[in-house]
PDB file with one MODEL, atoms N, CA, C and O in Angstrom:
MODEL        1
ATOM      1  N   UNK A   1      23.752   1.060  -5.777  1.00  0.00           N
ATOM      2  CA  UNK A   1      23.814   1.073  -4.713  1.00  0.00           C
ATOM      3  C   UNK A   1      22.192   1.117  -4.810  1.00  0.00           C
ATOM      4  O   UNK A   1      21.526   0.201  -4.327  1.00  0.00           O
ATOM      5  N   UNK A   2      21.660   2.106  -5.388  1.00  0.00           N
ATOM      6  CA  UNK A   2      20.445   2.569  -5.624  1.00  0.00           C
ATOM      7  C   UNK A   2      19.601   1.380  -6.865  1.00  0.00           C
ATOM      8  O   UNK A   2      18.450   0.945  -6.822  1.00  0.00           O
ATOM      9  N   UNK A   3      20.763   1.103  -7.958  1.00  0.00           N
ATOM     10  CA  UNK A   3      19.996   0.313  -9.196  1.00  0.00           C
ATOM     11  C   UNK A   3      19.839  -1.235  -8.429  1.00  0.00           C
ATOM     12  O   UNK A   3      18.960  -2.069  -8.643  1.00  0.00           O
ATOM     13  N   UNK A   4      20.925  -1.318  -7.523  1.00  0.00           N
ATOM     14  CA  UNK A   4      20.602  -3.044  -6.926  1.00  0.00           C
ATOM     15  C   UNK A   4      19.677  -2.768  -6.154  1.00  0.00           C
ATOM     16  O   UNK A   4      19.071  -3.831  -6.289  1.00  0.00           O
ATOM     17  N   UNK A   5      18.974  -2.113  -5.336  1.00  0.00           N
ATOM     18  CA  UNK A   5      17.942  -2.013  -4.672  1.00  0.00           C
ATOM     19  C   UNK A   5      16.402  -2.171  -5.512  1.00  0.00           C
ATOM     20  O   UNK A   5      15.358  -2.681  -5.104  1.00  0.00           O
ATOM     21  N   UNK A   6      16.769  -1.406  -7.075  1.00  0.00           N
ATOM     22  CA  UNK A   6      15.944  -1.802  -7.771  1.00  0.00           C
ATOM     23  C   UNK A   6      15.061  -2.798  -8.576  1.00  0.00           C
ATOM     24  O   UNK A   6      13.916  -3.076  -8.934  1.00  0.00           O
ATOM     25  N   UNK A   7      16.701  -3.232  -8.627  1.00  0.00           N
ATOM     26  CA  UNK A   7      16.686  -4.685  -9.566  1.00  0.00           C
ATOM     27  C   UNK A   7      15.827  -5.813  -8.693  1.00  0.00           C
ATOM     28  O   UNK A   7      14.922  -6.562  -9.062  1.00  0.00           O
ATOM     29  N   UNK A   8      16.400  -5.659  -7.514  1.00  0.00           N
ATOM     30  CA  UNK A   8      15.613  -6.538  -6.028  1.00  0.00           C
ATOM     31  C   UNK A   8      14.422  -6.183  -6.087  1.00  0.00           C
ATOM     32  O   UNK A   8      13.747  -7.195  -6.273  1.00  0.00           O
ATOM     33  N   UNK A   9      14.020  -5.611  -6.051  1.00  0.00           N
ATOM     34  CA  UNK A   9      12.125  -5.161  -5.910  1.00  0.00           C
ATOM     35  C   UNK A   9      11.802  -5.676  -7.255  1.00  0.00           C
ATOM     36  O   UNK A   9      11.059  -6.658  -7.289  1.00  0.00           O
ATOM     37  N   UNK A  10      12.212  -5.207  -8.323  1.00  0.00           N
ATOM     38  CA  UNK A  10      11.459  -5.537  -9.700  1.00  0.00           C
ATOM     39  C   UNK A  10      11.631  -7.258  -9.562  1.00  0.00           C
ATOM     40  O   UNK A  10      10.615  -7.808  -9.985  1.00  0.00           O
ATOM     41  N   UNK A  11      12.819  -8.365  -9.003  1.00  0.00           N
ATOM     42  CA  UNK A  11      12.582  -9.316  -9.239  1.00  0.00           C
ATOM     43  C   UNK A  11      11.617  -9.776  -8.429  1.00  0.00           C
ATOM     44  O   UNK A  11      10.804 -10.688  -8.576  1.00  0.00           O
ATOM     45  N   UNK A  12      11.807  -9.062  -7.602  1.00  0.00           N
ATOM     46  CA  UNK A  12      10.351 -10.145  -6.137  1.00  0.00           C
ATOM     47  C   UNK A  12       9.216  -9.339  -6.663  1.00  0.00           C
ATOM     48  O   UNK A  12       8.235 -10.079  -6.596  1.00  0.00           O
ATOM     49  N   UNK A  13       8.894  -8.270  -7.119  1.00  0.00           N
ATOM     50  CA  UNK A  13       7.659  -8.013  -7.938  1.00  0.00           C
ATOM     51  C   UNK A  13       7.161  -9.328  -9.071  1.00  0.00           C
ATOM     52  O   UNK A  13       6.119  -9.978  -9.151  1.00  0.00           O
ATOM     53  N   UNK A  14       8.243  -9.342  -9.739  1.00  0.00           N
ATOM     54  CA  UNK A  14       8.282 -10.183 -11.192  1.00  0.00           C
ATOM     55  C   UNK A  14       7.841 -12.249 -10.230  1.00  0.00           C
ATOM     56  O   UNK A  14       7.093 -13.182 -10.519  1.00  0.00           O
ATOM     57  N   UNK A  15       8.421 -12.088  -9.586  1.00  0.00           N
ATOM     58  CA  UNK A  15       8.255 -13.686  -9.047  1.00  0.00           C
ATOM     59  C   UNK A  15       7.025 -13.357  -8.022  1.00  0.00           C
ATOM     60  O   UNK A  15       6.538 -14.436  -7.684  1.00  0.00           O
ATOM     61  N   UNK A  16       6.447 -12.432  -7.497  1.00  0.00           N
ATOM     62  CA  UNK A  16       4.919 -12.403  -6.919  1.00  0.00           C
ATOM     63  C   UNK A  16       3.883 -12.121  -8.481  1.00  0.00           C
ATOM     64  O   UNK A  16       2.655 -12.186  -8.533  1.00  0.00           O
ATOM     65  N   UNK A  17       4.301 -11.983  -8.987  1.00  0.00           N
ATOM     66  CA  UNK A  17       3.389 -11.798 -10.340  1.00  0.00           C
ATOM     67  C   UNK A  17       3.311 -13.503 -10.551  1.00  0.00           C
ATOM     68  O   UNK A  17       2.220 -14.069 -10.503  1.00  0.00           O
ATOM     69  N   UNK A  18       4.408 -14.153 -10.757  1.00  0.00           N
ATOM     70  CA  UNK A  18       4.610 -15.088 -11.190  1.00  0.00           C
ATOM     71  C   UNK A  18       2.914 -16.314 -10.691  1.00  0.00           C
ATOM     72  O   UNK A  18       1.951 -16.853 -11.237  1.00  0.00           O
ATOM     73  N   UNK A  19       3.696 -16.107  -9.012  1.00  0.00           N
ATOM     74  CA  UNK A  19       3.247 -16.891  -8.404  1.00  0.00           C
ATOM     75  C   UNK A  19       1.488 -16.623  -8.315  1.00  0.00           C
ATOM     76  O   UNK A  19       0.602 -17.435  -8.051  1.00  0.00           O
ATOM     77  N   UNK A  20       1.412 -15.389  -8.595  1.00  0.00           N
ATOM     78  CA  UNK A  20      -0.237 -15.051  -8.185  1.00  0.00           C
ATOM     79  C   UNK A  20      -0.771 -15.986  -9.835  1.00  0.00           C
ATOM     80  O   UNK A  20      -1.838 -16.593  -9.930  1.00  0.00           O
ATOM     81  N   UNK A  21       0.137 -15.890 -10.817  1.00  0.00           N
ATOM     82  CA  UNK A  21      -0.700 -15.983 -12.032  1.00  0.00           C
ATOM     83  C   UNK A  21      -0.467 -17.733 -11.647  1.00  0.00           C
ATOM     84  O   UNK A  21      -1.604 -18.195 -11.558  1.00  0.00           O
ATOM     85  N   UNK A  22       0.600 -18.884 -11.384  1.00  0.00           N
ATOM     86  CA  UNK A  22       0.463 -19.743 -11.872  1.00  0.00           C
ATOM     87  C   UNK A  22      -0.303 -20.509 -10.380  1.00  0.00           C
ATOM     88  O   UNK A  22      -0.506 -21.723 -10.353  1.00  0.00           O
ATOM     89  N   UNK A  23      -0.730 -19.439  -9.007  1.00  0.00           N
ATOM     90  CA  UNK A  23      -2.015 -20.657  -8.274  1.00  0.00           C
ATOM     91  C   UNK A  23      -2.981 -21.138  -8.750  1.00  0.00           C
ATOM     92  O   UNK A  23      -3.101 -22.357  -8.630  1.00  0.00           O
ATOM     93  N   UNK A  24      -3.903 -20.469  -9.381  1.00  0.00           N
ATOM     94  CA  UNK A  24      -4.909 -21.097 -10.212  1.00  0.00           C
ATOM     95  C   UNK A  24      -4.661 -22.626 -10.628  1.00  0.00           C
ATOM     96  O   UNK A  24      -5.479 -23.513 -10.384  1.00  0.00           O
ATOM     97  N   UNK A  25      -3.708 -22.786 -11.139  1.00  0.00           N
ATOM     98  CA  UNK A  25      -3.354 -23.792 -11.510  1.00  0.00           C
ATOM     99  C   UNK A  25      -2.933 -25.056 -10.656  1.00  0.00           C
ATOM    100  O   UNK A  25      -3.325 -26.212 -10.815  1.00  0.00           O
ATOM    101  N   UNK A  26      -2.331 -24.727 -10.017  1.00  0.00           N
ATOM    102  CA  UNK A  26      -1.552 -25.407  -8.838  1.00  0.00           C
ATOM    103  C   UNK A  26      -2.750 -25.518  -7.946  1.00  0.00           C
ATOM    104  O   UNK A  26      -3.245 -26.642  -7.858  1.00  0.00           O
ATOM    105  N   UNK A  27      -3.264 -24.604  -7.312  1.00  0.00           N
ATOM    106  CA  UNK A  27      -4.421 -24.999  -6.601  1.00  0.00           C
ATOM    107  C   UNK A  27      -5.301 -25.936  -6.746  1.00  0.00           C
ATOM    108  O   UNK A  27      -5.620 -26.906  -6.059  1.00  0.00           O
ATOM    109  N   UNK A  28      -5.817 -25.310  -8.208  1.00  0.00           N
ATOM    110  CA  UNK A  28      -7.281 -26.093  -8.258  1.00  0.00           C
ATOM    111  C   UNK A  28      -8.253 -26.296  -7.441  1.00  0.00           C
ATOM    112  O   UNK A  28      -9.084 -27.129  -7.801  1.00  0.00           O
ATOM    113  N   UNK A  29      -8.423 -25.718  -6.314  1.00  0.00           N
ATOM    114  CA  UNK A  29      -9.426 -25.811  -4.913  1.00  0.00           C
ATOM    115  C   UNK A  29     -10.031 -24.578  -5.190  1.00  0.00           C
ATOM    116  O   UNK A  29      -9.186 -23.689  -5.086  1.00  0.00           O
ATOM    117  N   UNK A  30     -11.335 -24.064  -5.556  1.00  0.00           N
ATOM    118  CA  UNK A  30     -12.105 -23.528  -6.524  1.00  0.00           C
ATOM    119  C   UNK A  30     -12.228 -22.293  -4.830  1.00  0.00           C
ATOM    120  O   UNK A  30     -12.301 -21.083  -5.046  1.00  0.00           O
ATOM    121  N   UNK A  31     -12.233 -22.850  -3.191  1.00  0.00           N
ATOM    122  CA  UNK A  31     -12.269 -21.977  -2.000  1.00  0.00           C
ATOM    123  C   UNK A  31     -11.205 -20.791  -2.156  1.00  0.00           C
ATOM    124  O   UNK A  31     -11.541 -19.607  -2.184  1.00  0.00           O
ATOM    125  N   UNK A  32      -9.531 -21.361  -2.281  1.00  0.00           N
ATOM    126  CA  UNK A  32      -8.396 -20.928  -2.312  1.00  0.00           C
ATOM    127  C   UNK A  32      -8.804 -20.030  -3.214  1.00  0.00           C
ATOM    128  O   UNK A  32      -8.965 -18.873  -2.827  1.00  0.00           O
ATOM    129  N   UNK A  33      -9.032 -20.339  -4.464  1.00  0.00           N
ATOM    130  CA  UNK A  33      -9.103 -19.260  -5.570  1.00  0.00           C
ATOM    131  C   UNK A  33      -9.545 -18.103  -5.114  1.00  0.00           C
ATOM    132  O   UNK A  33      -8.885 -17.106  -4.822  1.00  0.00           O
ATOM    133  N   UNK A  34     -10.952 -18.312  -5.052  1.00  0.00           N
ATOM    134  CA  UNK A  34     -11.891 -17.279  -4.308  1.00  0.00           C
ATOM    135  C   UNK A  34     -11.374 -16.422  -3.242  1.00  0.00           C
ATOM    136  O   UNK A  34     -11.705 -15.248  -3.071  1.00  0.00           O
ATOM    137  N   UNK A  35     -10.507 -17.113  -2.507  1.00  0.00           N
ATOM    138  CA  UNK A  35     -10.182 -16.646  -1.616  1.00  0.00           C
ATOM    139  C   UNK A  35      -8.665 -15.587  -1.426  1.00  0.00           C
ATOM    140  O   UNK A  35      -8.353 -14.718  -0.611  1.00  0.00           O
ATOM    141  N   UNK A  36      -8.134 -16.057  -2.362  1.00  0.00           N
ATOM    142  CA  UNK A  36      -7.065 -15.067  -2.780  1.00  0.00           C
ATOM    143  C   UNK A  36      -7.235 -13.480  -3.969  1.00  0.00           C
ATOM    144  O   UNK A  36      -6.601 -12.444  -4.170  1.00  0.00           O
ATOM    145  N   UNK A  37      -8.538 -14.173  -4.513  1.00  0.00           N
ATOM    146  CA  UNK A  37      -9.133 -13.189  -5.731  1.00  0.00           C
ATOM    147  C   UNK A  37      -9.733 -12.310  -4.363  1.00  0.00           C
ATOM    148  O   UNK A  37      -8.973 -11.345  -4.284  1.00  0.00           O
ATOM    149  N   UNK A  38     -10.388 -12.247  -3.650  1.00  0.00           N
ATOM    150  CA  UNK A  38     -11.452 -10.963  -2.611  1.00  0.00           C
ATOM    151  C   UNK A  38      -9.708 -10.683  -1.636  1.00  0.00           C
ATOM    152  O   UNK A  38      -9.745  -9.533  -1.200  1.00  0.00           O
ATOM    153  N   UNK A  39      -8.670 -11.215  -1.333  1.00  0.00           N
ATOM    154  CA  UNK A  39      -7.467 -10.993  -0.536  1.00  0.00           C
ATOM    155  C   UNK A  39      -6.884  -9.584  -2.157  1.00  0.00           C
ATOM    156  O   UNK A  39      -6.419  -8.444  -2.127  1.00  0.00           O
ATOM    157  N   UNK A  40      -7.141 -10.221  -2.920  1.00  0.00           N
ATOM    158  CA  UNK A  40      -5.946  -9.093  -4.266  1.00  0.00           C
ATOM    159  C   UNK A  40      -7.227  -7.971  -4.455  1.00  0.00           C
ATOM    160  O   UNK A  40      -6.807  -6.986  -5.064  1.00  0.00           O
ATOM    161  N   UNK A  41      -8.752  -7.847  -4.079  1.00  0.00           N
ATOM    162  CA  UNK A  41      -9.581  -7.257  -4.360  1.00  0.00           C
ATOM    163  C   UNK A  41      -9.641  -5.918  -3.350  1.00  0.00           C
ATOM    164  O   UNK A  41      -9.757  -4.733  -3.666  1.00  0.00           O
ATOM    165  N   UNK A  42      -9.532  -6.473  -2.145  1.00  0.00           N
ATOM    166  CA  UNK A  42      -9.096  -5.697  -1.371  1.00  0.00           C
ATOM    167  C   UNK A  42      -8.052  -4.935  -0.775  1.00  0.00           C
ATOM    168  O   UNK A  42      -7.984  -4.036   0.063  1.00  0.00           O
ATOM    169  N   UNK A  43      -7.150  -5.677  -1.580  1.00  0.00           N
ATOM    170  CA  UNK A  43      -5.738  -4.567  -1.535  1.00  0.00           C
ATOM    171  C   UNK A  43      -6.058  -3.682  -2.545  1.00  0.00           C
ATOM    172  O   UNK A  43      -5.918  -2.523  -2.155  1.00  0.00           O
ATOM    173  N   UNK A  44      -6.491  -3.782  -3.867  1.00  0.00           N
ATOM    174  CA  UNK A  44      -6.015  -2.926  -4.714  1.00  0.00           C
ATOM    175  C   UNK A  44      -7.355  -1.740  -4.079  1.00  0.00           C
ATOM    176  O   UNK A  44      -7.354  -0.510  -4.128  1.00  0.00           O
ATOM    177  N   UNK A  45      -8.265  -2.560  -3.583  1.00  0.00           N
ATOM    178  CA  UNK A  45      -8.824  -1.017  -3.023  1.00  0.00           C
ATOM    179  C   UNK A  45      -8.322   0.024  -1.957  1.00  0.00           C
ATOM    180  O   UNK A  45      -8.535   1.217  -1.741  1.00  0.00           O
ATOM    181  N   UNK A  46      -7.516  -1.025  -1.357  1.00  0.00           N
ATOM    182  CA  UNK A  46      -6.942  -0.555  -0.169  1.00  0.00           C
ATOM    183  C   UNK A  46      -5.435   0.607  -0.420  1.00  0.00           C
ATOM    184  O   UNK A  46      -4.763   1.348   0.297  1.00  0.00           O
ATOM    185  N   UNK A  47      -5.457   0.277  -1.587  1.00  0.00           N
ATOM    186  CA  UNK A  47      -4.309   0.883  -2.459  1.00  0.00           C
ATOM    187  C   UNK A  47      -4.829   2.499  -2.748  1.00  0.00           C
ATOM    188  O   UNK A  47      -4.347   3.557  -2.344  1.00  0.00           O
ATOM    189  N   UNK A  48      -6.069   2.219  -3.655  1.00  0.00           N
ATOM    190  CA  UNK A  48      -6.561   3.391  -4.137  1.00  0.00           C
ATOM    191  C   UNK A  48      -7.030   4.298  -2.897  1.00  0.00           C
ATOM    192  O   UNK A  48      -7.150   5.511  -3.070  1.00  0.00           O
ATOM    193  N   UNK A  49      -7.330   3.645  -1.495  1.00  0.00           N
ATOM    194  CA  UNK A  49      -7.663   4.752  -0.752  1.00  0.00           C
ATOM    195  C   UNK A  49      -6.670   5.007  -0.146  1.00  0.00           C
ATOM    196  O   UNK A  49      -6.814   6.050   0.490  1.00  0.00           O
ATOM    197  N   UNK A  50      -5.170   4.307   0.041  1.00  0.00           N
ATOM    198  CA  UNK A  50      -4.083   4.967   0.591  1.00  0.00           C
ATOM    199  C   UNK A  50      -3.247   6.413  -0.791  1.00  0.00           C
ATOM    200  O   UNK A  50      -2.406   7.269  -0.515  1.00  0.00           O
ATOM    201  N   UNK A  51      -3.914   6.151  -2.163  1.00  0.00           N
ATOM    202  CA  UNK A  51      -3.543   7.113  -2.639  1.00  0.00           C
ATOM    203  C   UNK A  51      -4.643   8.743  -2.428  1.00  0.00           C
ATOM    204  O   UNK A  51      -4.316   9.925  -2.329  1.00  0.00           O
ATOM    205  N   UNK A  52      -5.624   8.241  -2.429  1.00  0.00           N
ATOM    206  CA  UNK A  52      -6.478   9.653  -2.041  1.00  0.00           C
ATOM    207  C   UNK A  52      -6.521   9.685  -0.684  1.00  0.00           C
ATOM    208  O   UNK A  52      -7.391  10.500  -0.378  1.00  0.00           O
ATOM    209  N   UNK A  53      -5.985   9.176   0.363  1.00  0.00           N
ATOM    210  CA  UNK A  53      -6.068   9.615   1.533  1.00  0.00           C
ATOM    211  C   UNK A  53      -4.057  10.635   1.807  1.00  0.00           C
ATOM    212  O   UNK A  53      -3.496  11.521   2.452  1.00  0.00           O
ATOM    213  N   UNK A  54      -3.893   9.866   1.024  1.00  0.00           N
ATOM    214  CA  UNK A  54      -2.123  10.542   0.684  1.00  0.00           C
ATOM    215  C   UNK A  54      -2.504  12.248  -0.038  1.00  0.00           C
ATOM    216  O   UNK A  54      -2.323  13.333   0.515  1.00  0.00           O
ATOM    217  N   UNK A  55      -2.893  12.064  -0.989  1.00  0.00           N
ATOM    218  CA  UNK A  55      -3.010  13.201  -1.804  1.00  0.00           C
ATOM    219  C   UNK A  55      -4.092  14.655  -0.751  1.00  0.00           C
ATOM    220  O   UNK A  55      -3.808  15.837  -0.555  1.00  0.00           O
ATOM    221  N   UNK A  56      -5.214  13.900  -0.344  1.00  0.00           N
ATOM    222  CA  UNK A  56      -6.288  15.322   0.061  1.00  0.00           C
ATOM    223  C   UNK A  56      -5.489  15.100   1.482  1.00  0.00           C
ATOM    224  O   UNK A  56      -5.139  16.211   1.880  1.00  0.00           O
ATOM    225  N   UNK A  57      -5.235  14.462   2.040  1.00  0.00           N
ATOM    226  CA  UNK A  57      -5.353  14.814   3.690  1.00  0.00           C
ATOM    227  C   UNK A  57      -5.819  14.338   4.520  1.00  0.00           C
ATOM    228  O   UNK A  57      -5.405  14.176   5.668  1.00  0.00           O
ATOM    229  N   UNK A  58      -7.022  13.963   3.909  1.00  0.00           N
ATOM    230  CA  UNK A  58      -8.183  13.504   4.935  1.00  0.00           C
ATOM    231  C   UNK A  58      -7.787  12.389   5.429  1.00  0.00           C
ATOM    232  O   UNK A  58      -7.556  11.482   4.630  1.00  0.00           O
ATOM    233  N   UNK A  59      -7.592  12.138   6.928  1.00  0.00           N
ATOM    234  CA  UNK A  59      -7.877  10.869   7.198  1.00  0.00           C
ATOM    235  C   UNK A  59      -8.367  10.841   8.409  1.00  0.00           C
ATOM    236  O   UNK A  59      -7.673  10.380   9.316  1.00  0.00           O
ATOM    237  N   UNK A  60      -9.759  11.367   8.677  1.00  0.00           N
ATOM    238  CA  UNK A  60     -10.845  11.559   9.493  1.00  0.00           C
ATOM    239  C   UNK A  60     -11.842  11.408   8.769  1.00  0.00           C
ATOM    240  O   UNK A  60     -12.665  12.288   9.024  1.00  0.00           O
ATOM    241  N   UNK A  61     -12.273  10.533   7.768  1.00  0.00           N
ATOM    242  CA  UNK A  61     -13.342  10.467   7.057  1.00  0.00           C
ATOM    243  C   UNK A  61     -14.798  10.152   8.528  1.00  0.00           C
ATOM    244  O   UNK A  61     -15.695  10.934   8.843  1.00  0.00           O
ATOM    245  N   UNK A  62     -14.509   8.786   9.100  1.00  0.00           N
ATOM    246  CA  UNK A  62     -15.405   8.407   9.877  1.00  0.00           C
ATOM    247  C   UNK A  62     -16.061   9.354  10.736  1.00  0.00           C
ATOM    248  O   UNK A  62     -17.267   9.571  10.859  1.00  0.00           O
ATOM    249  N   UNK A  63     -14.879   9.989  11.425  1.00  0.00           N
ATOM    250  CA  UNK A  63     -16.030  11.255  12.286  1.00  0.00           C
ATOM    251  C   UNK A  63     -16.405  12.815  11.875  1.00  0.00           C
ATOM    252  O   UNK A  63     -17.003  13.676  12.521  1.00  0.00           O
ATOM    253  N   UNK A  64     -15.705  12.849  10.281  1.00  0.00           N
ATOM    254  CA  UNK A  64     -16.521  13.937   9.667  1.00  0.00           C
ATOM    255  C   UNK A  64     -18.057  13.843   9.411  1.00  0.00           C
ATOM    256  O   UNK A  64     -18.893  14.732   9.575  1.00  0.00           O
ATOM    257  N   UNK A  65     -18.291  12.206   8.849  1.00  0.00           N
ATOM    258  CA  UNK A  65     -19.237  11.646   8.089  1.00  0.00           C
ATOM    259  C   UNK A  65     -20.590  11.393   9.577  1.00  0.00           C
ATOM    260  O   UNK A  65     -21.783  11.470   9.284  1.00  0.00           O
ATOM    261  N   UNK A  66     -20.075  11.057  11.325  1.00  0.00           N
ATOM    262  CA  UNK A  66     -21.228  11.053  11.592  1.00  0.00           C
ATOM    263  C   UNK A  66     -21.505  12.719  12.074  1.00  0.00           C
ATOM    264  O   UNK A  66     -22.637  13.201  12.105  1.00  0.00           O
ATOM    265  N   UNK A  67     -20.377  13.410  12.402  1.00  0.00           N
ATOM    266  CA  UNK A  67     -21.041  14.756  12.499  1.00  0.00           C
ATOM    267  C   UNK A  67     -22.234  15.568  11.710  1.00  0.00           C
ATOM    268  O   UNK A  67     -23.246  16.175  12.060  1.00  0.00           O
ATOM    269  N   UNK A  68     -21.602  15.269  10.487  1.00  0.00           N
ATOM    270  CA  UNK A  68     -22.602  15.355   9.936  1.00  0.00           C
ATOM    271  C   UNK A  68     -23.693  14.761   9.665  1.00  0.00           C
ATOM    272  O   UNK A  68     -24.502  15.523   9.138  1.00  0.00           O
ATOM    273  N   UNK A  69     -24.120  13.528   9.830  1.00  0.00           N
ATOM    274  CA  UNK A  69     -25.287  12.955  10.028  1.00  0.00           C
ATOM    275  C   UNK A  69     -25.962  13.671  11.325  1.00  0.00           C
ATOM    276  O   UNK A  69     -26.995  14.300  11.092  1.00  0.00           O
ATOM    277  N   UNK A  70     -25.563  13.647  12.456  1.00  0.00           N
ATOM    278  CA  UNK A  70     -25.547  13.904  13.694  1.00  0.00           C
ATOM    279  C   UNK A  70     -26.352  15.197  13.978  1.00  0.00           C
ATOM    280  O   UNK A  70     -27.187  15.408  14.858  1.00  0.00           O
ATOM    281  N   UNK A  71     -25.831  16.094  12.893  1.00  0.00           N
ATOM    282  CA  UNK A  71     -26.332  17.859  12.696  1.00  0.00           C
ATOM    283  C   UNK A  71     -27.214  17.800  11.928  1.00  0.00           C
ATOM    284  O   UNK A  71     -27.945  18.791  11.912  1.00  0.00           O
ATOM    285  N   UNK A  72     -27.572  16.593  10.910  1.00  0.00           N
ATOM    286  CA  UNK A  72     -28.831  16.920  10.005  1.00  0.00           C
ATOM    287  C   UNK A  72     -29.862  16.227  10.620  1.00  0.00           C
ATOM    288  O   UNK A  72     -30.881  16.916  10.681  1.00  0.00           O
ATOM    289  N   UNK A  73     -29.996  14.907  11.190  1.00  0.00           N
ATOM    290  CA  UNK A  73     -30.845  14.873  12.024  1.00  0.00           C
ATOM    291  C   UNK A  73     -31.484  15.822  13.138  1.00  0.00           C
ATOM    292  O   UNK A  73     -32.671  16.137  13.223  1.00  0.00           O
ATOM    293  N   UNK A  74     -30.520  16.177  13.907  1.00  0.00           N
ATOM    294  CA  UNK A  74     -31.124  17.009  14.962  1.00  0.00           C
ATOM    295  C   UNK A  74     -31.725  18.371  13.993  1.00  0.00           C
ATOM    296  O   UNK A  74     -32.801  18.769  14.440  1.00  0.00           O
ATOM    297  N   UNK A  75     -31.364  18.949  13.081  1.00  0.00           N
ATOM    298  CA  UNK A  75     -32.232  19.962  12.377  1.00  0.00           C
ATOM    299  C   UNK A  75     -33.089  19.171  11.918  1.00  0.00           C
ATOM    300  O   UNK A  75     -34.133  19.384  12.534  1.00  0.00           O
ATOM    301  N   UNK A  76     -33.215  18.439  11.237  1.00  0.00           N
ATOM    302  CA  UNK A  76     -34.223  17.553  10.915  1.00  0.00           C
ATOM    303  C   UNK A  76     -35.663  17.339  11.850  1.00  0.00           C
ATOM    304  O   UNK A  76     -36.860  17.482  11.601  1.00  0.00           O
ATOM    305  N   UNK A  77     -34.550  16.741  13.566  1.00  0.00           N
ATOM    306  CA  UNK A  77     -36.500  16.727  14.270  1.00  0.00           C
ATOM    307  C   UNK A  77     -36.435  17.422  14.813  1.00  0.00           C
ATOM    308  O   UNK A  77     -37.338  17.364  15.647  1.00  0.00           O
ATOM    309  N   UNK A  78     -35.574  18.591  14.992  1.00  0.00           N
ATOM    310  CA  UNK A  78     -35.826  19.547  16.346  1.00  0.00           C
ATOM    311  C   UNK A  78     -37.580  19.959  15.993  1.00  0.00           C
ATOM    312  O   UNK A  78     -38.353  19.979  16.951  1.00  0.00           O
ATOM    313  N   UNK A  79     -37.818  20.100  15.358  1.00  0.00           N
ATOM    314  CA  UNK A  79     -39.445  21.015  14.987  1.00  0.00           C
ATOM    315  C   UNK A  79     -39.855  19.570  14.690  1.00  0.00           C
ATOM    316  O   UNK A  79     -40.674  19.620  15.608  1.00  0.00           O
ATOM    317  N   UNK A  80     -39.964  18.693  14.358  1.00  0.00           N
ATOM    318  CA  UNK A  80     -40.786  17.488  14.309  1.00  0.00           C
ATOM    319  C   UNK A  80     -41.241  16.562  15.162  1.00  0.00           C
ATOM    320  O   UNK A  80     -40.377  15.913  15.752  1.00  0.00           O
ATOM    321  N   UNK A  81     -42.393  16.320  15.392  1.00  0.00           N
ATOM    322  CA  UNK A  81     -43.136  15.470  16.169  1.00  0.00           C
ATOM    323  C   UNK A  81     -42.512  13.943  16.249  1.00  0.00           C
ATOM    324  O   UNK A  81     -42.315  13.182  17.196  1.00  0.00           O
ATOM    325  N   UNK A  82     -42.262  13.825  14.654  1.00  0.00           N
ATOM    326  CA  UNK A  82     -42.015  12.252  14.455  1.00  0.00           C
ATOM    327  C   UNK A  82     -41.105  11.451  14.697  1.00  0.00           C
ATOM    328  O   UNK A  82     -41.195  10.224  14.746  1.00  0.00           O
ATOM    329  N   UNK A  83     -39.822  12.362  14.925  1.00  0.00           N
ATOM    330  CA  UNK A  83     -38.696  12.059  15.213  1.00  0.00           C
ATOM    331  C   UNK A  83     -38.740  11.699  17.218  1.00  0.00           C
ATOM    332  O   UNK A  83     -38.198  10.752  17.787  1.00  0.00           O
ATOM    333  N   UNK A  84     -39.209  12.336  17.579  1.00  0.00           N
ATOM    334  CA  UNK A  84     -39.520  12.178  19.348  1.00  0.00           C
ATOM    335  C   UNK A  84     -40.078  10.870  19.491  1.00  0.00           C
ATOM    336  O   UNK A  84     -41.135  10.378  19.097  1.00  0.00           O
ATOM    337  N   UNK A  85     -38.942  10.345  20.266  1.00  0.00           N
ATOM    338  CA  UNK A  85     -39.828   8.988  21.138  1.00  0.00           C
ATOM    339  C   UNK A  85     -40.384   9.278  22.247  1.00  0.00           C
ATOM    340  O   UNK A  85     -39.665   9.940  22.994  1.00  0.00           O
ATOM    341  N   UNK A  86     -41.886   8.908  22.813  1.00  0.00           N
ATOM    342  CA  UNK A  86     -41.920   9.243  24.084  1.00  0.00           C
ATOM    343  C   UNK A  86     -42.720   7.645  24.637  1.00  0.00           C
ATOM    344  O   UNK A  86     -42.976   7.463  25.827  1.00  0.00           O
TER     345      UNK A  86
ENDMDL
END
């Protein structure tokens, strides 16, 4: 059963790669080629982020960055009059 599923996944992956390889030749339209390239670049970045977040267990990058930024601003601006807007 497992080998049948692996074989089906392998065939699907190979068909997808062949379709991506043939697409620029069949399309010929630079806009669609650029669109597919951009989508593939973002997909690669997303897979990389998925691996990093999966290994580190950090899923709340944005909130930690915002709170650190707020603490730094508060520490820098508490004694300086340049940060205060009147």
